[in-house]
Backbone of each chain as nested JSON, in Angstrom:
{
  "chains": [
    {"id": "A", "residues": [
      {"number": 1, "name": "MET", "atoms": {"N": [59.119, 5.617, 36.306], "CA": [59.905, 5.595, 35.077], "C": [60.703, 6.903, 34.968]}},
      {"number": 2, "name": "ASP", "atoms": {"N": [61.957, 6.769, 34.569], "CA": [62.813, 7.943, 34.464], "C": [62.539, 8.672, 33.153]}},
      {"number": 3, "name": "ARG", "atoms": {"N": [62.075, 9.888, 33.264], "CA": [61.742, 10.655, 32.046], "C": [62.5, 11.976, 32.041]}},
      {"number": 4, "name": "PRO", "atoms": {"N": [63.088, 12.336, 30.915], "CA": [63.722, 13.66, 30.87], "C": [62.651, 14.749, 30.892]}},
      {"number": 5, "name": "ASN", "atoms": {"N": [62.949, 15.84, 31.561], "CA": [61.982, 16.927, 31.594], "C": [62.149, 17.798, 30.342]}},
      {"number": 6, "name": "ILE", "atoms": {"N": [61.137, 17.803, 29.512], "CA": [61.209, 18.549, 28.251], "C": [60.823, 20.003, 28.503]}},
      {"number": 7, "name": "GLN", "atoms": {"N": [61.576, 20.897, 27.906], "CA": [61.317, 22.319, 28.104], "C": [59.915, 22.699, 27.625]}},
      {"number": 8, "name": "GLY", "atoms": {"N": [59.182, 23.394, 28.466], "CA": [57.834, 23.828, 28.103], "C": [56.774, 22.756, 28.281]}},
      {"number": 9, "name": "GLN", "atoms": {"N": [57.169, 21.604, 28.817], "CA": [56.216, 20.503, 28.98], "C": [55.171, 20.837, 30.039]}},
      {"number": 10, "name": "ILE", "atoms": {"N": [53.884, 20.63, 29.701], "CA": [52.837, 20.885, 30.685], "C": [52.025, 19.618, 30.973]}},
      {"number": 11, "name": "GLY", "atoms": {"N": [52.429, 18.518, 30.351], "CA": [51.765, 17.259, 30.648], "C": [52.28, 16.162, 29.752]}},
      {"number": 12, "name": "TYR", "atoms": {"N": [52.137, 14.919, 30.191], "CA": [52.512, 13.822, 29.31], "C": [51.629, 12.611, 29.531]}},
      {"number": 13, "name": "LEU", "atoms": {"N": [51.602, 11.76, 28.539], "CA": [50.833, 10.514, 28.579], "C": [51.696, 9.423, 27.952]}},
      {"number": 14, "name": "THR", "atoms": {"N": [51.712, 8.263, 28.537], "CA": [52.341, 7.111, 27.888], "C": [51.256, 6.048, 27.726]}},
      {"number": 15, "name": "LEU", "atoms": {"N": [51.09, 5.568, 26.509], "CA": [50.06, 4.563, 26.218], "C": [50.717, 3.287, 25.719]}},
      {"number": 16, "name": "ASN", "atoms": {"N": [50.055, 2.157, 25.87], "CA": [50.546, 0.949, 25.207], "C": [49.954, 0.898, 23.795]}},
      {"number": 17, "name": "SER", "atoms": {"N": [50.314, -0.138, 23.037], "CA": [49.899, -0.164, 21.628], "C": [48.381, -0.28, 21.457]}},
      {"number": 18, "name": "GLU", "atoms": {"N": [47.679, -0.715, 22.515], "CA": [46.208, -0.786, 22.419], "C": [45.538, 0.531, 22.821]}},
      {"number": 19, "name": "GLY", "atoms": {"N": [46.34, 1.469, 23.306], "CA": [45.783, 2.777, 23.674], "C": [45.475, 2.932, 25.158]}},
      {"number": 20, "name": "ALA", "atoms": {"N": [45.845, 1.945, 25.975], "CA": [45.597, 2.051, 27.413], "C": [46.653, 2.946, 28.057]}},
      {"number": 21, "name": "VAL", "atoms": {"N": [46.227, 3.746, 29.029], "CA": [47.137, 4.695, 29.672], "C": [48.048, 3.95, 30.652]}},
      {"number": 22, "name": "LEU", "atoms": {"N": [49.378, 4.082, 30.44], "CA": [50.355, 3.452, 31.332], "C": [50.88, 4.458, 32.356]}},
      {"number": 23, "name": "ALA", "atoms": {"N": [51.03, 5.703, 31.937], "CA": [51.524, 6.745, 32.833], "C": [51.001, 8.092, 32.343]}},
      {"number": 24, "name": "SER", "atoms": {"N": [50.799, 9.016, 33.269], "CA": [50.331, 10.351, 32.881], "C": [50.708, 11.344, 33.957]}},
      {"number": 25, "name": "GLU", "atoms": {"N": [50.78, 12.614, 33.564], "CA": [51.153, 13.647, 34.528], "C": [50.703, 15.008, 34.002]}},
      {"number": 26, "name": "GLY", "atoms": {"N": [50.629, 15.986, 34.895], "CA": [50.324, 17.363, 34.514], "C": [48.93, 17.518, 33.915]}},
      {"number": 27, "name": "ASP", "atoms": {"N": [48.824, 18.317, 32.853], "CA": [47.539, 18.589, 32.188], "C": [46.871, 17.326, 31.659]}},
      {"number": 28, "name": "LEU", "atoms": {"N": [47.671, 16.32, 31.361], "CA": [47.128, 15.095, 30.756], "C": [46.933, 13.975, 31.782]}},
      {"number": 29, "name": "LYS", "atoms": {"N": [46.96, 14.31, 33.045], "CA": [46.825, 13.284, 34.084], "C": [45.47, 12.574, 33.953]}},
      {"number": 30, "name": "ASN", "atoms": {"N": [45.523, 11.28, 33.802], "CA": [44.333, 10.423, 33.641], "C": [43.401, 10.9, 32.517]}},
      {"number": 31, "name": "ASP", "atoms": {"N": [43.958, 11.507, 31.493], "CA": [43.148, 12.054, 30.405], "C": [42.879, 10.968, 29.349]}},
      {"number": 32, "name": "GLU", "atoms": {"N": [41.879, 10.158, 29.646], "CA": [41.529, 9.034, 28.758], "C": [40.966, 9.537, 27.428]}},
      {"number": 33, "name": "LYS", "atoms": {"N": [40.302, 10.692, 27.474], "CA": [39.684, 11.224, 26.244], "C": [40.774, 11.591, 25.219]}},
      {"number": 34, "name": "THR", "atoms": {"N": [41.76, 12.37, 25.672], "CA": [42.864, 12.74, 24.778], "C": [43.597, 11.49, 24.297]}},
      {"number": 35, "name": "ALA", "atoms": {"N": [43.806, 10.539, 25.225], "CA": [44.499, 9.294, 24.864], "C": [43.747, 8.573, 23.748]}},
      {"number": 36, "name": "GLY", "atoms": {"N": [42.434, 8.474, 23.883], "CA": [41.611, 7.774, 22.89], "C": [41.648, 8.465, 21.541]}},
      {"number": 37, "name": "ILE", "atoms": {"N": [41.532, 9.805, 21.552], "CA": [41.508, 10.561, 20.291], "C": [42.869, 10.462, 19.581]}},
      {"number": 38, "name": "LEU", "atoms": {"N": [43.963, 10.625, 20.339], "CA": [45.286, 10.574, 19.7], "C": [45.639, 9.151, 19.258]}},
      {"number": 39, "name": "HIS", "atoms": {"N": [45.17, 8.146, 19.992], "CA": [45.395, 6.767, 19.556], "C": [44.659, 6.508, 18.239]}},
      {"number": 40, "name": "GLY", "atoms": {"N": [43.442, 7.024, 18.145], "CA": [42.676, 6.909, 16.895], "C": [43.38, 7.615, 15.75]}},
      {"number": 41, "name": "LEU", "atoms": {"N": [43.979, 8.762, 16.061], "CA": [44.697, 9.541, 15.043], "C": [45.906, 8.776, 14.506]}},
      {"number": 42, "name": "ILE", "atoms": {"N": [46.639, 8.122, 15.399], "CA": [47.81, 7.333, 14.98], "C": [47.368, 6.172, 14.092]}},
      {"number": 43, "name": "THR", "atoms": {"N": [46.298, 5.516, 14.502], "CA": [45.771, 4.39, 13.719], "C": [45.4, 4.865, 12.318]}},
      {"number": 44, "name": "LEU", "atoms": {"N": [44.793, 6.056, 12.238], "CA": [44.39, 6.607, 10.941], "C": [45.599, 6.97, 10.086]}},
      {"number": 45, "name": "ALA", "atoms": {"N": [46.607, 7.562, 10.729], "CA": [47.714, 8.149, 9.955], "C": [48.79, 7.146, 9.594]}},
      {"number": 46, "name": "HIS", "atoms": {"N": [48.803, 5.988, 10.241], "CA": [49.914, 5.066, 10.066], "C": [49.947, 4.446, 8.664]}},
      {"number": 47, "name": "ASN", "atoms": {"N": [50.981, 4.772, 7.921], "CA": [51.211, 4.21, 6.577], "C": [50.061, 4.391, 5.599]}},
      {"number": 48, "name": "ARG", "atoms": {"N": [49.286, 5.437, 5.78], "CA": [48.162, 5.651, 4.872], "C": [48.4, 6.81, 3.92]}},
      {"number": 49, "name": "LEU", "atoms": {"N": [49.486, 7.546, 4.175], "CA": [49.715, 8.719, 3.331], "C": [50.28, 8.304, 1.979]}},
      {"number": 50, "name": "ASP", "atoms": {"N": [50.281, 9.254, 1.093], "CA": [50.734, 9.03, -0.263], "C": [52.151, 8.437, -0.312]}},
      {"number": 51, "name": "PRO", "atoms": {"N": [52.35, 7.243, -0.85], "CA": [53.691, 6.64, -0.849], "C": [54.699, 7.405, -1.713]}},
      {"number": 52, "name": "LYS", "atoms": {"N": [54.212, 8.173, -2.696], "CA": [55.14, 8.923, -3.55], "C": [55.694, 10.145, -2.821]}},
      {"number": 53, "name": "ALA", "atoms": {"N": [54.804, 10.834, -2.084], "CA": [55.233, 12.059, -1.419], "C": [55.659, 11.81, 0.028]}},
      {"number": 54, "name": "PHE", "atoms": {"N": [55.304, 10.647, 0.561], "CA": [55.625, 10.372, 1.964], "C": [55.94, 8.882, 2.043]}},
      {"number": 55, "name": "ASP", "atoms": {"N": [57.246, 8.538, 1.823], "CA": [57.572, 7.15, 1.507], "C": [57.653, 6.184, 2.69]}},
      {"number": 56, "name": "LYS", "atoms": {"N": [57.699, 6.707, 3.904], "CA": [57.756, 5.801, 5.058], "C": [56.721, 6.218, 6.085]}},
      {"number": 57, "name": "GLY", "atoms": {"N": [56.554, 5.405, 7.108], "CA": [55.668, 5.796, 8.204], "C": [56.233, 7.014, 8.913]}},
      {"number": 58, "name": "PHE", "atoms": {"N": [55.431, 7.668, 9.717], "CA": [55.921, 8.881, 10.366], "C": [56.729, 8.547, 11.62]}},
      {"number": 59, "name": "LYS", "atoms": {"N": [57.643, 9.441, 11.951], "CA": [58.469, 9.297, 13.138], "C": [57.904, 10.124, 14.28]}},
      {"number": 60, "name": "ARG", "atoms": {"N": [57.312, 11.238, 13.903], "CA": [56.759, 12.156, 14.904], "C": [55.488, 12.789, 14.369]}},
      {"number": 61, "name": "LEU", "atoms": {"N": [54.492, 12.864, 15.219], "CA": [53.23, 13.494, 14.84], "C": [53.007, 14.665, 15.802]}},
      {"number": 62, "name": "THR", "atoms": {"N": [52.733, 15.835, 15.273], "CA": [52.532, 17.008, 16.123], "C": [51.184, 17.641, 15.812]}},
      {"number": 63, "name": "VAL", "atoms": {"N": [50.426, 17.967, 16.842], "CA": [49.172, 18.697, 16.67], "C": [49.403, 20.071, 17.284]}},
      {"number": 64, "name": "THR", "atoms": {"N": [49.493, 21.096, 16.454], "CA": [49.902, 22.424, 16.928], "C": [48.712, 23.379, 17.022]}},
      {"number": 65, "name": "TYR", "atoms": {"N": [48.454, 23.861, 18.216], "CA": [47.455, 24.917, 18.427], "C": [48.204, 26.242, 18.544]}},
      {"number": 66, "name": "GLU", "atoms": {"N": [47.453, 27.33, 18.817], "CA": [48.094, 28.648, 18.861], "C": [49.169, 28.753, 19.937]}},
      {"number": 67, "name": "ASP", "atoms": {"N": [48.901, 28.212, 21.132], "CA": [49.863, 28.407, 22.212], "C": [50.385, 27.099, 22.819]}},
      {"number": 68, "name": "HIS", "atoms": {"N": [49.929, 25.975, 22.322], "CA": [50.446, 24.703, 22.823], "C": [50.389, 23.64, 21.727]}},
      {"number": 69, "name": "ALA", "atoms": {"N": [51.074, 22.54, 21.978], "CA": [51.119, 21.482, 20.962], "C": [51.173, 20.117, 21.639]}},
      {"number": 70, "name": "TYR", "atoms": {"N": [50.635, 19.118, 20.959], "CA": [50.766, 17.733, 21.401], "C": [51.791, 17.071, 20.48]}},
      {"number": 71, "name": "VAL", "atoms": {"N": [52.813, 16.498, 21.062], "CA": [53.832, 15.822, 20.26], "C": [53.736, 14.329, 20.553]}},
      {"number": 72, "name": "VAL", "atoms": {"N": [53.597, 13.533, 19.499], "CA": [53.392, 12.093, 19.644], "C": [54.541, 11.342, 18.977]}},
      {"number": 73, "name": "CYS", "atoms": {"N": [55.179, 10.444, 19.722], "CA": [56.234, 9.6, 19.169], "C": [55.947, 8.149, 19.522]}},
      {"number": 74, "name": "LEU", "atoms": {"N": [56.345, 7.246, 18.636], "CA": [56.178, 5.82, 18.915], "C": [57.547, 5.238, 19.208]}},
      {"number": 75, "name": "SER", "atoms": {"N": [57.659, 4.514, 20.309], "CA": [58.939, 3.899, 20.643], "C": [58.704, 2.7, 21.551]}},
      {"number": 76, "name": "ASN", "atoms": {"N": [59.398, 1.6, 21.235], "CA": [59.34, 0.408, 22.078], "C": [57.899, -0.048, 22.355]}},
      {"number": 77, "name": "ARG", "atoms": {"N": [57.083, -0.074, 21.309], "CA": [55.675, -0.482, 21.383], "C": [54.849, 0.373, 22.343]}},
      {"number": 78, "name": "LYS", "atoms": {"N": [55.348, 1.549, 22.603], "CA": [54.596, 2.483, 23.446], "C": [54.384, 3.781, 22.676]}},
      {"number": 79, "name": "ILE", "atoms": {"N": [53.328, 4.485, 23.063], "CA": [53.026, 5.771, 22.441], "C": [53.32, 6.846, 23.486]}},
      {"number": 80, "name": "HIS", "atoms": {"N": [54.223, 7.734, 23.156], "CA": [54.597, 8.802, 24.083], "C": [53.979, 10.116, 23.6]}},
      {"number": 81, "name": "ILE", "atoms": {"N": [53.196, 10.736, 24.456], "CA": [52.542, 12.001, 24.103], "C": [52.986, 13.075, 25.096]}},
      {"number": 82, "name": "VAL", "atoms": {"N": [53.455, 14.188, 24.57], "CA": [53.839, 15.309, 25.435], "C": [53.019, 16.519, 25.022]}},
      {"number": 83, "name": "LYS", "atoms": {"N": [52.422, 17.17, 26.015], "CA": [51.752, 18.443, 25.74], "C": [52.71, 19.535, 26.169]}},
      {"number": 84, "name": "ARG", "atoms": {"N": [53.039, 20.422, 25.256], "CA": [54.002, 21.476, 25.598], "C": [53.553, 22.829, 25.069]}},
      {"number": 85, "name": "GLN", "atoms": {"N": [54.045, 23.863, 25.747], "CA": [53.732, 25.217, 25.308], "C": [54.602, 25.552, 24.11]}},
      {"number": 86, "name": "VAL", "atoms": {"N": [54.066, 26.311, 23.187], "CA": [54.881, 26.743, 22.055], "C": [54.958, 28.259, 22.052]}},
      {"number": 87, "name": "GLN", "atoms": {"N": [56.083, 28.762, 21.57], "CA": [56.284, 30.203, 21.493], "C": [55.521, 30.717, 20.284]}},
      {"number": 88, "name": "ALA", "atoms": {"N": [54.732, 31.764, 20.505], "CA": [54.043, 32.394, 19.374], "C": [55.077, 33.09, 18.502]}},
      {"number": 89, "name": "THR", "atoms": {"N": [54.98, 32.866, 17.187], "CA": [55.972, 33.49, 16.294], "C": [55.358, 34.69, 15.589]}}
    ]},
    {"id": "B", "residues": [
      {"number": 1, "name": "MET", "atoms": {"N": [35.703, 29.179, -8.393], "CA": [36.4, 28.687, -7.204], "C": [37.588, 27.814, -7.592]}},
      {"number": 2, "name": "GLU", "atoms": {"N": [37.382, 26.976, -8.625], "CA": [38.453, 26.07, -9.056], "C": [39.674, 26.835, -9.546]}},
      {"number": 3, "name": "ASN", "atoms": {"N": [39.398, 27.989, -10.218], "CA": [40.518, 28.798, -10.706], "C": [41.338, 29.35, -9.549]}},
      {"number": 4, "name": "ASN", "atoms": {"N": [40.608, 29.843, -8.513], "CA": [41.304, 30.36, -7.333], "C": [42.142, 29.27, -6.696]}},
      {"number": 5, "name": "LEU", "atoms": {"N": [41.56, 28.087, -6.545], "CA": [42.262, 26.964, -5.916], "C": [43.495, 26.571, -6.732]}},
      {"number": 6, "name": "ASP", "atoms": {"N": [43.327, 26.556, -8.06], "CA": [44.468, 26.238, -8.933], "C": [45.604, 27.235, -8.721]}},
      {"number": 7, "name": "ARG", "atoms": {"N": [45.215, 28.522, -8.597], "CA": [46.232, 29.562, -8.412], "C": [46.953, 29.367, -7.073]}},
      {"number": 8, "name": "VAL", "atoms": {"N": [46.167, 29.077, -6.016], "CA": [46.749, 28.854, -4.685], "C": [47.695, 27.652, -4.729]}},
      {"number": 9, "name": "MET", "atoms": {"N": [47.265, 26.582, -5.389], "CA": [48.104, 25.377, -5.456], "C": [49.394, 25.653, -6.22]}},
      {"number": 10, "name": "GLU", "atoms": {"N": [49.269, 26.447, -7.272], "CA": [50.481, 26.8, -8.023], "C": [51.46, 27.597, -7.167]}},
      {"number": 11, "name": "GLU", "atoms": {"N": [50.887, 28.549, -6.38], "CA": [51.72, 29.363, -5.484], "C": [52.426, 28.488, -4.458]}},
      {"number": 12, "name": "ILE", "atoms": {"N": [51.683, 27.522, -3.906], "CA": [52.26, 26.622, -2.893], "C": [53.415, 25.834, -3.507]}},
      {"number": 13, "name": "CYS", "atoms": {"N": [53.199, 25.337, -4.713], "CA": [54.204, 24.469, -5.351], "C": [55.403, 25.243, -5.903]}},
      {"number": 14, "name": "LEU", "atoms": {"N": [55.332, 26.583, -5.853], "CA": [56.491, 27.379, -6.283], "C": [57.671, 27.176, -5.324]}},
      {"number": 15, "name": "ASP", "atoms": {"N": [57.355, 26.904, -4.054], "CA": [58.407, 26.648, -3.065], "C": [59.136, 25.361, -3.454]}},
      {"number": 16, "name": "PRO", "atoms": {"N": [60.463, 25.423, -3.653], "CA": [61.171, 24.212, -4.106], "C": [61.133, 23.056, -3.114]}},
      {"number": 17, "name": "ALA", "atoms": {"N": [60.861, 23.352, -1.848], "CA": [60.808, 22.276, -0.848], "C": [59.478, 21.52, -0.886]}},
      {"number": 18, "name": "VAL", "atoms": {"N": [58.484, 22.078, -1.57], "CA": [57.158, 21.447, -1.593], "C": [57.13, 20.311, -2.619]}},
      {"number": 19, "name": "LEU", "atoms": {"N": [56.708, 19.144, -2.165], "CA": [56.601, 17.983, -3.062], "C": [55.231, 17.933, -3.733]}},
      {"number": 20, "name": "GLY", "atoms": {"N": [54.233, 18.394, -3.001], "CA": [52.895, 18.374, -3.561], "C": [51.874, 18.884, -2.566]}},
      {"number": 21, "name": "CYS", "atoms": {"N": [50.661, 19.162, -3.036], "CA": [49.596, 19.582, -2.132], "C": [48.269, 19.002, -2.614]}},
      {"number": 22, "name": "LEU", "atoms": {"N": [47.344, 18.926, -1.662], "CA": [46.07, 18.287, -1.962], "C": [44.965, 18.96, -1.146]}},
      {"number": 23, "name": "PHE", "atoms": {"N": [43.81, 19.151, -1.75], "CA": [42.673, 19.73, -1.03], "C": [41.459, 18.819, -1.184]}},
      {"number": 24, "name": "ALA", "atoms": {"N": [40.733, 18.672, -0.056], "CA": [39.576, 17.779, -0.073], "C": [38.365, 18.494, 0.524]}},
      {"number": 25, "name": "ASP", "atoms": {"N": [37.179, 18.048, 0.147], "CA": [35.965, 18.649, 0.71], "C": [35.549, 17.893, 1.974]}},
      {"number": 26, "name": "GLN", "atoms": {"N": [34.388, 18.275, 2.521], "CA": [33.905, 17.699, 3.78], "C": [33.766, 16.18, 3.735]}},
      {"number": 27, "name": "GLN", "atoms": {"N": [33.411, 15.669, 2.553], "CA": [33.203, 14.222, 2.426], "C": [34.481, 13.457, 2.109]}},
      {"number": 28, "name": "GLY", "atoms": {"N": [35.586, 14.175, 2.018], "CA": [36.853, 13.515, 1.729], "C": [37.11, 13.338, 0.251]}},
      {"number": 29, "name": "LEU", "atoms": {"N": [36.314, 14.044, -0.556], "CA": [36.527, 13.945, -2.009], "C": [37.533, 15.002, -2.44]}},
      {"number": 30, "name": "CYS", "atoms": {"N": [38.424, 14.61, -3.311], "CA": [39.497, 15.509, -3.738], "C": [38.933, 16.649, -4.594]}},
      {"number": 31, "name": "ILE", "atoms": {"N": [39.277, 17.901, -4.232], "CA": [38.841, 19.019, -5.072], "C": [40.028, 19.616, -5.829]}},
      {"number": 32, "name": "GLY", "atoms": {"N": [41.229, 19.142, -5.51], "CA": [42.397, 19.6, -6.263], "C": [43.667, 18.998, -5.708]}},
      {"number": 33, "name": "SER", "atoms": {"N": [44.597, 18.683, -6.598], "CA": [45.897, 18.196, -6.135], "C": [46.959, 18.613, -7.144]}},
      {"number": 34, "name": "LYS", "atoms": {"N": [48.16, 18.788, -6.675], "CA": [49.255, 19.208, -7.548], "C": [50.543, 18.549, -7.061]}},
      {"number": 35, "name": "GLY", "atoms": {"N": [51.479, 18.333, -7.953], "CA": [52.753, 17.722, -7.583], "C": [52.589, 16.227, -7.347]}},
      {"number": 36, "name": "GLN", "atoms": {"N": [53.353, 15.731, -6.376], "CA": [53.362, 14.286, -6.144], "C": [52.194, 13.781, -5.294]}},
      {"number": 37, "name": "ALA", "atoms": {"N": [51.36, 14.685, -4.815], "CA": [50.234, 14.261, -3.971], "C": [49.158, 13.636, -4.852]}},
      {"number": 38, "name": "SER", "atoms": {"N": [48.8, 12.397, -4.553], "CA": [47.763, 11.762, -5.379], "C": [46.414, 11.911, -4.697]}},
      {"number": 39, "name": "ASN", "atoms": {"N": [45.373, 12.049, -5.526], "CA": [44.042, 12.309, -4.964], "C": [43.436, 11.106, -4.248]}},
      {"number": 40, "name": "GLU", "atoms": {"N": [44.118, 9.964, -4.286], "CA": [43.58, 8.768, -3.612], "C": [43.604, 8.886, -2.093]}},
      {"number": 41, "name": "THR", "atoms": {"N": [44.463, 9.761, -1.566], "CA": [44.576, 9.851, -0.103], "C": [43.707, 10.967, 0.489]}},
      {"number": 42, "name": "SER", "atoms": {"N": [42.879, 11.611, -0.333], "CA": [42.095, 12.742, 0.176], "C": [41.152, 12.33, 1.311]}},
      {"number": 43, "name": "GLY", "atoms": {"N": [40.617, 11.115, 1.245], "CA": [39.736, 10.618, 2.312], "C": [40.46, 10.502, 3.639]}},
      {"number": 44, "name": "TYR", "atoms": {"N": [41.694, 10.002, 3.588], "CA": [42.477, 9.856, 4.813], "C": [42.82, 11.208, 5.421]}},
      {"number": 45, "name": "ILE", "atoms": {"N": [43.169, 12.156, 4.544], "CA": [43.517, 13.507, 4.995], "C": [42.325, 14.112, 5.763]}},
      {"number": 46, "name": "THR", "atoms": {"N": [41.137, 13.976, 5.18], "CA": [39.925, 14.508, 5.817], "C": [39.638, 13.771, 7.118]}},
      {"number": 47, "name": "ALA", "atoms": {"N": [39.828, 12.443, 7.123], "CA": [39.583, 11.65, 8.338], "C": [40.538, 12.083, 9.452]}},
      {"number": 48, "name": "ILE", "atoms": {"N": [41.787, 12.339, 9.106], "CA": [42.775, 12.789, 10.1], "C": [42.34, 14.143, 10.669]}},
      {"number": 49, "name": "ALA", "atoms": {"N": [41.941, 15.067, 9.791], "CA": [41.522, 16.403, 10.235], "C": [40.264, 16.318, 11.104]}},
      {"number": 50, "name": "ASN", "atoms": {"N": [39.326, 15.457, 10.738], "CA": [38.102, 15.313, 11.537], "C": [38.389, 14.7, 12.893]}},
      {"number": 51, "name": "GLN", "atoms": {"N": [39.324, 13.746, 12.935], "CA": [39.679, 13.103, 14.203], "C": [40.317, 14.119, 15.148]}},
      {"number": 52, "name": "VAL", "atoms": {"N": [41.207, 14.944, 14.609], "CA": [41.929, 15.9, 15.457], "C": [40.997, 17.038, 15.912]}},
      {"number": 53, "name": "ALA", "atoms": {"N": [39.933, 17.28, 15.168], "CA": [38.969, 18.319, 15.555], "C": [38.269, 17.975, 16.865]}},
      {"number": 54, "name": "LYS", "atoms": {"N": [38.248, 16.687, 17.222], "CA": [37.58, 16.255, 18.46], "C": [38.424, 16.572, 19.691]}},
      {"number": 55, "name": "LEU", "atoms": {"N": [39.716, 16.803, 19.479], "CA": [40.641, 16.959, 20.601], "C": [40.3, 18.172, 21.463]}},
      {"number": 56, "name": "GLU", "atoms": {"N": [40.183, 19.33, 20.853], "CA": [39.816, 20.555, 21.573], "C": [38.781, 21.28, 20.726]}},
      {"number": 57, "name": "PRO", "atoms": {"N": [37.507, 20.885, 20.836], "CA": [36.485, 21.42, 19.932], "C": [36.302, 22.939, 20.04]}},
      {"number": 58, "name": "ASN", "atoms": {"N": [36.693, 23.531, 21.192], "CA": [36.487, 24.976, 21.357], "C": [37.676, 25.814, 20.887]}},
      {"number": 59, "name": "SER", "atoms": {"N": [38.775, 25.16, 20.504], "CA": [39.946, 25.902, 20.037], "C": [39.914, 26.035, 18.52]}},
      {"number": 60, "name": "LYS", "atoms": {"N": [40.759, 26.943, 18.03], "CA": [40.918, 27.097, 16.586], "C": [41.514, 25.804, 16.016]}},
      {"number": 61, "name": "MET", "atoms": {"N": [41.135, 25.461, 14.795], "CA": [41.624, 24.197, 14.216], "C": [43.157, 24.136, 14.216]}},
      {"number": 62, "name": "PRO", "atoms": {"N": [43.724, 23.057, 14.731], "CA": [45.19, 22.963, 14.782], "C": [45.783, 22.492, 13.445]}},
      {"number": 63, "name": "VAL", "atoms": {"N": [47.098, 22.56, 13.369], "CA": [47.81, 22.002, 12.218], "C": [48.355, 20.643, 12.653]}},
      {"number": 64, "name": "VAL", "atoms": {"N": [48.095, 19.609, 11.884], "CA": [48.646, 18.287, 12.17], "C": [49.889, 18.106, 11.308]}},
      {"number": 65, "name": "THR", "atoms": {"N": [50.999, 17.76, 11.934], "CA": [52.251, 17.589, 11.194], "C": [52.755, 16.17, 11.384]}},
      {"number": 66, "name": "LEU", "atoms": {"N": [52.991, 15.477, 10.294], "CA": [53.582, 14.132, 10.345], "C": [54.977, 14.225, 9.756]}},
      {"number": 67, "name": "GLU", "atoms": {"N": [55.945, 13.708, 10.472], "CA": [57.335, 13.831, 10.008], "C": [58.011, 12.479, 9.967]}},
      {"number": 68, "name": "ASN", "atoms": {"N": [58.855, 12.257, 8.971], "CA": [59.824, 11.165, 9.02], "C": [61.2, 11.756, 8.701]}},
      {"number": 69, "name": "GLU", "atoms": {"N": [62.166, 10.911, 8.386], "CA": [63.529, 11.429, 8.205], "C": [63.626, 12.423, 7.049]}},
      {"number": 70, "name": "ASN", "atoms": {"N": [62.848, 12.204, 5.993], "CA": [63.023, 12.981, 4.769], "C": [61.887, 13.949, 4.454]}},
      {"number": 71, "name": "GLN", "atoms": {"N": [60.697, 13.612, 4.936], "CA": [59.546, 14.399, 4.512], "C": [58.689, 14.865, 5.671]}},
      {"number": 72, "name": "ILE", "atoms": {"N": [57.831, 15.822, 5.354], "CA": [56.906, 16.352, 6.352], "C": [55.56, 16.546, 5.653]}},
      {"number": 73, "name": "CYS", "atoms": {"N": [54.506, 16.227, 6.35], "CA": [53.168, 16.419, 5.793], "C": [52.36, 17.256, 6.774]}},
      {"number": 74, "name": "MET", "atoms": {"N": [51.831, 18.374, 6.31], "CA": [51.051, 19.259, 7.179], "C": [49.592, 19.241, 6.737]}},
      {"number": 75, "name": "ILE", "atoms": {"N": [48.695, 19.048, 7.695], "CA": [47.266, 18.951, 7.377], "C": [46.509, 19.964, 8.231]}},
      {"number": 76, "name": "GLN", "atoms": {"N": [45.629, 20.727, 7.602], "CA": [44.765, 21.621, 8.376], "C": [43.404, 21.74, 7.709]}},
      {"number": 77, "name": "LYS", "atoms": {"N": [42.393, 21.826, 8.573], "CA": [41.035, 21.98, 8.07], "C": [40.63, 23.442, 8.247]}},
      {"number": 78, "name": "ALA", "atoms": {"N": [40.03, 24.032, 7.242], "CA": [39.522, 25.396, 7.344], "C": [38.106, 25.379, 6.789]}},
      {"number": 79, "name": "ASP", "atoms": {"N": [37.126, 25.659, 7.652], "CA": [35.7, 25.548, 7.305], "C": [35.405, 24.146, 6.761]}},
      {"number": 80, "name": "THR", "atoms": {"N": [35.047, 24.072, 5.489], "CA": [34.663, 22.768, 4.945], "C": [35.799, 22.102, 4.152]}},
      {"number": 81, "name": "ILE", "atoms": {"N": [36.896, 22.842, 3.99], "CA": [37.992, 22.324, 3.157], "C": [39.167, 21.866, 4.017]}},
      {"number": 82, "name": "THR", "atoms": {"N": [39.737, 20.731, 3.654], "CA": [40.938, 20.245, 4.328], "C": [42.092, 20.299, 3.336]}},
      {"number": 83, "name": "GLY", "atoms": {"N": [43.214, 20.85, 3.776], "CA": [44.377, 20.956, 2.907], "C": [45.544, 20.162, 3.461]}},
      {"number": 84, "name": "ALA", "atoms": {"N": [46.345, 19.601, 2.577], "CA": [47.55, 18.891, 2.988], "C": [48.705, 19.338, 2.108]}},
      {"number": 85, "name": "ILE", "atoms": {"N": [49.84, 19.601, 2.728], "CA": [51.039, 19.984, 1.972], "C": [52.165, 19.018, 2.331]}},
      {"number": 86, "name": "TYR", "atoms": {"N": [52.772, 18.427, 1.324], "CA": [53.933, 17.543, 1.522], "C": [55.199, 18.336, 1.214]}},
      {"number": 87, "name": "LYS", "atoms": {"N": [56.151, 18.275, 2.128], "CA": [57.42, 18.988, 1.902], "C": [58.576, 18.054, 2.169]}},
      {"number": 88, "name": "LYS", "atoms": {"N": [59.718, 18.342, 1.534], "CA": [60.904, 17.573, 1.887], "C": [61.698, 18.371, 2.922]}},
      {"number": 89, "name": "LEU", "atoms": {"N": [62.449, 17.668, 3.745], "CA": [63.204, 18.344, 4.811], "C": [64.617, 18.669, 4.345]}}
    ]}
  ]
}
């Protein structure tokens, strides 16, 4: 699959809507544990937030640690997860 | 403790971009909310924070950010308290 190389990317995972790993690379290669946890997180977060303060489903979910982050996007019935380094501010 | 929390929530809501904030305890029960954040979602906020804690148990607790076109929701757990801040973009 043709994927653009994202700056600072250290791994990626592509899952189907059931959470099965379709593709993976780098730090997240065959990382079923991370896939399972982030799939559970999406299931939890989807359309459950306060409708007054957060009126639609989310477009992007980010889990930010001190020096890296997991960025999760949903597109074409697939879950795209990128692990990337973040600049300390 | 409630007075301190009230003061912190007031400080958070001073930012004009903030729509509301919410704090929950370990069991997901709301201990304070201000602005448009309703206390009904405190359980979900805690569940999201607990789910993300499984990702890297040895790292410092990350910040979970959910974004759509207009709003952003940031969730972080600190010790036994989970906080969520809703902001407009």
